[in-house]
ZAPA-703941 format. One record per residue: residue number from 1; residue in one letter; chain; x, y, z of N, C-alpha, C in turn. Coordinates in steps of 0.05 Angstrom, whole numbers. Layout:
N
NUM|A|A|X|Y|Z|X|Y|Z|X|Y|Z
...
//
This chain:
283
1|M|A|-297|-190|168|-268|-182|176|-275|-157|194
2|A|A|-257|-162|215|-258|-139|235|-244|-116|228
3|I|A|-258|-90|225|-245|-68|217|-246|-45|238
4|A|A|-231|-28|241|-233|-6|259|-229|21|245
5|L|A|-244|40|253|-241|70|243|-220|80|260
6|L|A|-199|91|245|-175|102|257|-173|130|250
7|H|A|-167|149|263|-154|178|255|-124|170|244
8|P|A|-121|179|218|-94|172|206|-71|186|217
9|D|A|-70|208|234|-48|222|240|-50|219|276
10|C|A|-74|217|288|-76|216|315|-94|192|324
11|P|A|-81|170|329|-95|144|333|-115|143|355
12|D|A|-114|162|375|-131|166|396|-155|183|392
13|Q|A|-153|193|369|-176|213|361|-195|201|340
14|P|A|-221|211|342|-242|197|322|-235|207|295
15|V|A|-243|196|274|-241|198|247|-255|227|242
16|C|A|-240|240|226|-251|270|216|-277|262|197
17|P|A|-297|278|201|-318|276|183|-316|271|154
18|P|A|-328|259|137|-324|258|110|-325|290|95
19|I|A|-307|289|75|-306|317|62|-327|319|44
20|S|A|-340|339|36|-363|345|20|-345|347|-6
21|R|A|-363|344|-30|-351|345|-58|-344|372|-64
22|A|A|-356|390|-55|-353|417|-67|-334|434|-51
23|T|A|-320|422|-31|-305|436|-10|-277|426|-5
24|E|A|-259|441|5|-234|433|17|-237|438|46
25|S|A|-222|418|61|-223|423|89|-195|419|101
26|R|A|-193|425|127|-165|420|137|-175|401|165
27|C|A|-161|377|169|-167|361|192|-155|378|215
28|G|A|-167|370|237|-160|384|265|-132|381|271
29|C|A|-117|362|261|-89|356|267|-68|352|244
30|S|A|-82|362|221|-64|360|195|-70|387|181
31|N|A|-47|398|171|-51|423|157|-52|420|125
32|R|A|-56|395|117|-53|387|89|-80|392|77
33|R|A|-84|405|56|-109|408|42|-117|378|34
34|V|A|-146|376|32|-154|356|21|-177|359|2
35|G|A|-171|349|-24|-193|359|-46|-215|333|-49
36|S|A|-237|342|-56|-256|322|-57|-255|305|-85
37|A|A|-273|284|-84|-277|268|-109|-278|282|-130
38|R|A|-296|305|-132|-304|323|-154|-289|349|-146
39|G|A|-275|360|-163|-258|386|-156|-245|398|-176
40|N|A|-230|418|-174|-213|432|-193|-188|424|-186
41|R|A|-171|421|-209|-140|420|-209|-131|438|-233
42|G|A|-126|461|-221|-119|481|-242|-143|486|-254
43|D|A|-144|483|-280|-169|490|-300|-180|461|-306
44|R|A|-171|441|-294|-181|416|-302|-202|404|-282
45|Q|A|-221|393|-289|-244|382|-274|-236|353|-263
46|V|A|-235|350|-239|-226|322|-232|-249|309|-218
47|D|A|-256|282|-226|-276|266|-217|-268|238|-213
48|L|A|-258|236|-189|-247|209|-181|-268|182|-172
49|A|A|-292|193|-173|-316|173|-173|-317|159|-201
50|Q|A|-312|172|-222|-317|163|-246|-304|136|-253
51|P|A|-277|139|-250|-265|110|-253|-277|88|-241
52|F|A|-287|91|-215|-301|68|-203|-329|62|-215
53|E|A|-344|83|-224|-369|80|-239|-365|65|-262
54|Q|A|-343|73|-277|-340|63|-306|-334|34|-303
55|L|A|-320|25|-281|-312|-3|-281|-329|-21|-265
56|G|A|-349|-6|-253|-366|-21|-237|-359|-31|-211
57|I|A|-340|-20|-199|-329|-35|-172|-335|-14|-149
58|E|A|-334|-24|-126|-338|-11|-102|-309|-8|-87
59|G|A|-301|16|-79|-274|19|-67|-270|48|-63
60|A|A|-243|55|-58|-235|80|-52|-207|87|-63
61|I|A|-200|109|-69|-172|118|-76|-164|145|-59
62|L|A|-139|145|-51|-128|167|-43|-105|176|-58
63|I|A|-100|201|-67|-75|207|-80|-67|233|-69
64|Y|A|-40|235|-62|-27|258|-51|-7|271|-72
65|D|A|-12|295|-78|6|306|-96|29|324|-78
66|Q|A|49|313|-82|70|327|-62|79|354|-66
67|N|A|82|361|-89|87|391|-95|65|415|-88
68|A|A|40|401|-94|17|419|-87|9|417|-57
69|D|A|22|397|-43|13|390|-16|-18|386|-15
70|Q|A|-28|369|-34|-57|366|-37|-65|335|-41
71|F|A|-84|327|-24|-97|303|-25|-125|306|-45
72|Y|A|-129|281|-61|-146|279|-74|-163|253|-70
73|E|A|-187|249|-66|-198|224|-59|-224|219|-70
74|H|A|-231|191|-70|-258|182|-74|-263|163|-47
75|N|A|-288|169|-37|-295|152|-14|-277|156|9
76|P|A|-285|181|22|-268|192|45|-267|169|69
77|S|A|-294|163|74|-300|143|95|-284|119|96
78|R|A|-280|108|73|-263|80|67|-233|87|68
79|N|A|-224|111|61|-200|120|63|-189|123|88
80|A|A|-208|126|110|-204|125|140|-207|102|155
81|T|A|-211|82|141|-217|54|151|-193|36|148
82|A|A|-188|24|170|-167|6|170|-174|-22|160
83|F|A|-154|-35|147|-158|-60|132|-130|-77|135
84|F|A|-132|-101|134|-109|-121|134|-92|-109|109
85|P|A|-65|-104|114|-43|-94|92|-43|-116|70
86|L|A|-47|-140|78|-43|-163|57|-15|-162|46
87|S|A|-10|-166|18|15|-166|4|27|-139|0
88|T|A|13|-118|5|29|-93|10|47|-92|31
89|F|A|44|-110|50|62|-109|72|90|-119|63
90|K|A|92|-130|40|119|-141|27|138|-118|26
91|I|A|130|-96|21|147|-73|24|165|-70|48
92|F|A|145|-71|71|158|-71|97|175|-95|104
93|N|A|166|-116|97|179|-141|104|206|-145|87
94|A|A|207|-133|60|231|-134|48|253|-115|61
95|L|A|245|-93|69|259|-74|85|273|-88|110
96|V|A|256|-96|125|266|-113|151|281|-132|143
97|S|A|279|-150|123|292|-174|118|319|-166|111
98|L|A|325|-144|92|351|-137|86|364|-124|105
99|E|A|353|-110|123|368|-91|143|376|-109|164
100|T|A|363|-135|172|371|-151|192|391|-172|182
101|G|A|393|-175|150|413|-196|145|400|-219|140
102|V|A|372|-224|141|358|-247|133|362|-252|106
103|M|A|359|-230|89|368|-235|62|392|-216|57
104|R|A|413|-225|46|435|-208|39|431|-191|18
105|D|A|415|-197|-2|409|-183|-27|385|-189|-37
106|D|A|379|-180|-59|351|-186|-74|351|-210|-94
107|V|A|373|-225|-94|376|-244|-111|383|-269|-98
108|T|A|389|-271|-74|393|-296|-64|369|-311|-61
109|V|A|371|-342|-69|346|-356|-73|341|-372|-48
110|L|A|316|-373|-42|304|-395|-23|289|-417|-37
111|T|A|296|-441|-29|285|-465|-41|257|-468|-37
112|W|A|240|-475|-58|211|-480|-52|210|-507|-37
113|D|A|190|-503|-20|183|-528|1|174|-553|-15
114|G|A|162|-549|-38|149|-574|-56|120|-576|-50
115|V|A|111|-554|-32|77|-558|-26|66|-538|-54
116|E|A|51|-558|-67|35|-543|-92|15|-520|-81
117|R|A|17|-496|-91|-1|-479|-83|-19|-466|-108
118|E|A|-32|-447|-105|-56|-440|-121|-42|-427|-149
119|F|A|-20|-415|-146|-7|-401|-171|16|-415|-179
120|P|A|20|-422|-208|44|-435|-215|72|-420|-203
121|T|A|69|-392|-205|96|-376|-201|102|-380|-172
122|W|A|85|-391|-155|92|-394|-127|104|-423|-121
123|N|A|103|-443|-145|115|-466|-141|144|-469|-152
124|R|A|158|-454|-139|185|-458|-150|204|-440|-132
125|D|A|230|-445|-135|253|-430|-122|249|-401|-126
126|T|A|252|-381|-112|252|-355|-115|270|-338|-98
127|N|A|269|-311|-107|287|-293|-90|268|-266|-84
128|L|A|283|-249|-71|268|-227|-55|254|-214|-80
129|R|A|268|-206|-102|256|-189|-124|237|-204|-140
130|Q|A|243|-226|-148|221|-246|-160|199|-251|-147
131|G|A|203|-255|-120|179|-265|-100|163|-238|-95
132|F|A|175|-213|-97|161|-194|-98|141|-187|-117
133|K|A|153|-188|-144|137|-185|-167|115|-207|-167
134|D|A|120|-230|-158|101|-253|-163|84|-254|-138
135|S|A|90|-239|-116|69|-234|-94|72|-269|-80
136|V|A|93|-278|-79|97|-302|-65|94|-302|-33
137|V|A|71|-312|-27|63|-312|2|83|-331|21
138|W|A|91|-353|11|108|-372|28|136|-359|31
139|F|A|147|-344|7|174|-334|12|173|-316|33
140|Y|A|155|-296|33|156|-271|54|149|-282|80
141|Q|A|132|-306|85|128|-320|110|153|-328|121
142|V|A|171|-342|101|195|-350|110|209|-328|123
143|L|A|213|-306|113|228|-286|118|220|-271|147
144|A|A|192|-268|150|180|-262|171|190|-282|199
145|R|A|190|-305|193|198|-323|214|225|-322|223
146|K|A|242|-315|197|272|-315|205|276|-286|218
147|V|A|264|-265|211|265|-237|224|259|-244|254
148|G|A|239|-259|261|231|-262|287|211|-243|298
149|Y|A|196|-251|322|175|-234|331|185|-211|343
150|E|A|205|-208|360|215|-185|370|227|-164|356
151|R|A|245|-172|334|254|-155|315|232|-140|299
152|M|A|215|-156|292|191|-148|272|177|-124|287
153|Q|A|167|-132|311|152|-113|328|169|-87|333
154|D|A|195|-90|337|209|-63|342|209|-48|318
155|F|A|213|-58|292|214|-45|269|184|-30|263
156|I|A|165|-46|272|135|-40|265|132|-12|283
157|N|A|142|-13|311|139|6|327|159|31|319
158|Q|A|180|27|311|198|48|299|184|62|279
159|V|A|174|49|259|163|62|238|133|73|241
160|S|A|122|62|260|95|68|267|76|59|244
161|Y|A|76|35|237|64|23|215|38|14|224
162|G|A|15|26|212|-11|20|213|-20|24|248
163|N|A|-34|1|255|-40|2|282|-20|-9|302
164|R|A|4|-21|289|29|-27|303|22|-54|319
165|N|A|1|-68|312|-10|-94|327|-1|-117|311
166|I|A|22|-133|315|26|-156|301|17|-183|314
167|G|A|3|-178|338|-7|-200|354|12|-215|370
168|P|A|7|-243|375|26|-261|390|49|-270|375
169|A|A|67|-278|387|93|-292|370|84|-313|349
170|E|A|65|-327|355|59|-348|336|43|-340|314
171|A|A|38|-316|310|26|-305|289|43|-291|271
172|I|A|70|-298|274|93|-279|262|90|-281|232
173|D|A|79|-306|220|78|-305|191|50|-304|181
174|R|A|33|-292|196|6|-288|185|-5|-259|193
175|F|A|6|-247|210|-6|-222|224|-14|-202|201
176|W|A|-2|-199|177|-9|-178|157|-32|-191|137
177|L|A|-36|-216|141|-55|-230|124|-82|-234|134
178|E|A|-81|-239|159|-106|-241|172|-107|-229|201
179|G|A|-92|-207|203|-94|-192|230|-77|-203|250
180|P|A|-70|-188|269|-88|-162|278|-76|-137|265
181|L|A|-53|-140|250|-45|-116|236|-66|-106|218
182|Q|A|-69|-80|220|-88|-65|200|-76|-37|193
183|I|A|-84|-27|171|-75|-2|160|-95|16|144
184|T|A|-99|40|149|-117|53|132|-99|63|104
185|P|A|-115|70|83|-103|79|57|-86|105|67
186|R|A|-97|122|82|-77|146|91|-53|139|104
187|Q|A|-52|120|119|-31|111|132|-12|95|115
188|Q|A|-23|82|93|-4|71|73|12|95|58
189|I|A|-1|117|53|8|142|39|31|149|57
190|E|A|26|153|83|47|165|102|70|148|102
191|F|A|66|119|103|92|103|102|106|104|73
192|L|A|92|106|55|105|109|26|121|135|26
193|Q|A|111|158|38|126|183|35|149|180|52
194|K|A|149|165|78|174|165|94|192|145|76
195|L|A|183|127|61|204|110|45|216|125|23
196|Y|A|197|144|9|209|161|-12|230|181|-2
197|Q|A|226|192|21|240|214|31|262|201|45
198|N|A|268|177|47|288|163|61|288|170|91
199|E|A|266|168|104|260|175|133|253|154|150
200|L|A|260|130|138|254|104|156|278|94|168
201|P|A|277|78|189|302|72|204|317|47|189
202|F|A|324|50|167|337|30|151|361|47|137
203|S|A|378|25|129|405|38|115|397|47|88
204|Q|A|413|64|76|409|74|48|409|51|28
205|R|A|426|35|33|427|8|15|401|-6|12
206|T|A|387|-12|38|364|-23|39|343|-10|28
207|I|A|340|18|32|317|34|22|320|33|-8
208|D|A|344|37|-18|349|39|-49|343|11|-63
209|L|A|351|-9|-49|343|-37|-61|313|-42|-64
210|V|A|302|-33|-41|269|-38|-43|255|-20|-62
211|K|A|265|3|-60|253|22|-86|258|10|-109
212|D|A|280|-2|-116|285|-14|-141|266|-35|-149
213|I|A|266|-54|-128|248|-79|-128|219|-72|-132
214|M|A|209|-46|-124|185|-33|-125|175|-26|-153
215|V|A|198|-19|-173|189|-10|-195|169|-27|-211
216|F|A|146|-18|-217|122|-30|-234|125|-25|-263
217|E|A|132|2|-267|134|11|-296|152|33|-299
218|R|A|168|34|-316|188|56|-323|190|62|-352
219|T|A|186|88|-357|188|99|-381|205|123|-384
220|P|A|212|134|-404|230|158|-405|214|180|-393
221|T|A|187|183|-388|175|207|-378|169|200|-349
222|Y|A|166|177|-338|155|169|-308|162|144|-299
223|V|A|166|139|-272|170|115|-259|147|111|-242
224|L|A|135|91|-242|111|78|-228|124|57|-208
225|R|A|122|62|-183|128|40|-162|102|30|-147
226|G|A|102|5|-140|78|-2|-126|77|-30|-122
227|K|A|55|-40|-100|53|-64|-92|24|-71|-90
228|T|A|13|-90|-98|-13|-101|-96|-19|-116|-76
229|G|A|-41|-122|-68|-49|-142|-44|-77|-151|-50
230|W|A|-84|-177|-44|-109|-188|-48|-112|-211|-26
231|S|A|-137|-212|-14|-146|-233|6|-174|-242|-3
232|D|A|-177|-270|0|-200|-282|-7|-209|-296|18
233|I|A|-199|-286|41|-209|-299|67|-230|-280|81
234|V|A|-234|-259|69|-254|-239|78|-278|-234|54
235|E|A|-298|-225|64|-322|-223|48|-336|-196|48
236|P|A|-333|-180|23|-322|-191|-5|-290|-191|-4
237|D|A|-277|-208|-26|-253|-207|-27|-238|-175|-27
238|L|A|-215|-171|-19|-207|-147|-10|-180|-140|-30
239|G|A|-179|-123|-45|-158|-115|-61|-144|-87|-54
240|W|A|-117|-87|-56|-101|-58|-56|-81|-60|-75
241|F|A|-78|-32|-83|-55|-24|-98|-44|1|-86
242|V|A|-19|1|-76|-5|24|-65|19|30|-79
243|G|A|31|53|-80|54|61|-91|57|90|-93
244|Y|A|75|100|-115|77|128|-122|89|127|-150
245|L|A|81|151|-162|86|158|-188|103|182|-187
246|E|A|128|181|-203|144|201|-206|141|211|-233
247|Q|A|136|234|-232|129|249|-264|128|278|-260
248|N|A|141|292|-283|140|319|-284|150|333|-258
249|D|A|175|322|-253|188|331|-227|170|334|-201
250|N|A|153|314|-198|135|314|-177|131|284|-170
251|V|A|121|279|-148|113|253|-137|83|251|-129
252|Y|A|68|233|-136|41|226|-132|41|200|-118
253|F|A|31|203|-87|28|176|-74|-3|167|-81
254|F|A|-4|141|-81|-32|133|-84|-37|107|-62
255|A|A|-61|104|-54|-71|81|-43|-101|75|-53
256|T|A|-101|52|-69|-125|41|-78|-136|20|-64
257|N|A|-163|17|-55|-173|-4|-38|-199|-11|-53
258|I|A|-203|-38|-61|-228|-44|-73|-239|-72|-65
259|D|A|-266|-75|-65|-276|-99|-64|-275|-114|-89
260|I|A|-265|-139|-87|-264|-159|-108|-282|-179|-109
261|Q|A|-301|-180|-132|-326|-192|-134|-322|-217|-151
262|D|A|-299|-214|-169|-298|-235|-189|-270|-239|-195
263|D|A|-263|-258|-213|-235|-263|-221|-224|-241|-235
264|D|A|-239|-225|-248|-228|-207|-265|-220|-180|-252
265|D|A|-232|-177|-231|-223|-152|-210|-197|-148|-199
266|P|A|-178|-169|-197|-153|-166|-188|-136|-144|-207
267|S|A|-144|-148|-233|-130|-127|-252|-140|-100|-251
268|V|A|-167|-101|-244|-180|-74|-242|-169|-58|-219
269|R|A|-154|-68|-198|-141|-53|-179|-121|-33|-192
270|I|A|-110|-41|-209|-88|-27|-224|-102|-8|-245
271|E|A|-121|-18|-260|-135|0|-282|-148|24|-267
272|V|A|-162|19|-245|-175|41|-232|-158|63|-221
273|T|A|-134|51|-213|-112|69|-205|-104|87|-231
274|R|A|-97|74|-250|-84|87|-276|-106|109|-283
275|R|A|-132|104|-286|-154|123|-292|-154|145|-277
276|S|A|-152|140|-250|-153|164|-230|-130|180|-232
277|L|A|-105|171|-236|-84|187|-243|-84|203|-267
278|R|A|-97|191|-288|-103|204|-313|-117|226|-309
279|A|A|-138|224|-292|-160|243|-286|-146|268|-276
280|L|A|-119|269|-263|-105|288|-254|-83|296|-276
281|G|A|-89|288|-302|-70|294|-321|-45|284|-325
282|L|A|-41|256|-312|-13|245|-310|-13|224|-332
283|F|A|8|209|-335|19|189|-351|22|204|-383
//
């Protein structure tokens, strides 16, 4: 897989050097504090390397604590590396499809084309909400084709999503799966912050619908929103879990990115994220 090192805030600048575990630093063009994989959160010891070690996986996580204006991370160099967004792009695709009227709402059904695919949940009629939950690739490919190249590129540019490169018009239903679109974990969080703060170029109705579709888990004490992604066309397989947790009158944005080595690893994307958030005293 072709990857590029990008500075998350200034694409024309080189990536900031990795942050040492025992320090906090400030990036040259960002005034947000960045905490190391091992550091203090109040009187708690935070070790975001430990969940990865416990689960025996290679990867990275970046968490942003909004109230504290503080980043916590494991594997800084990977958090500054751009990857294909894969199915995490369904968040953006859903926003554009609703805003342009390609989908009137989250329950309008598209008819399955009859082509048997890998997962049974993909082999049936579905809608925006269920297709998001089941991560139905063909459904969101249809939406991208209906949105069209020019409108998609225009919204990509307005949002400044990732490297803003969706390739030629004939790649309209593949650019997030196999490139050339790429995004870093830090850019994922910046996009999610804009979504949470209603700062994207979409109507409030569109934003509210997508936020509701993104609900992964809701309890009386917290709401977890997110989207997974997985690709087996790269070596090793690549997995994402991105989103945000609302708890204790605060918001914690996260981007998890791992190597998937076997069939059990897809669920580990979520488990390593949970363990990392628990290391911050959450849930």
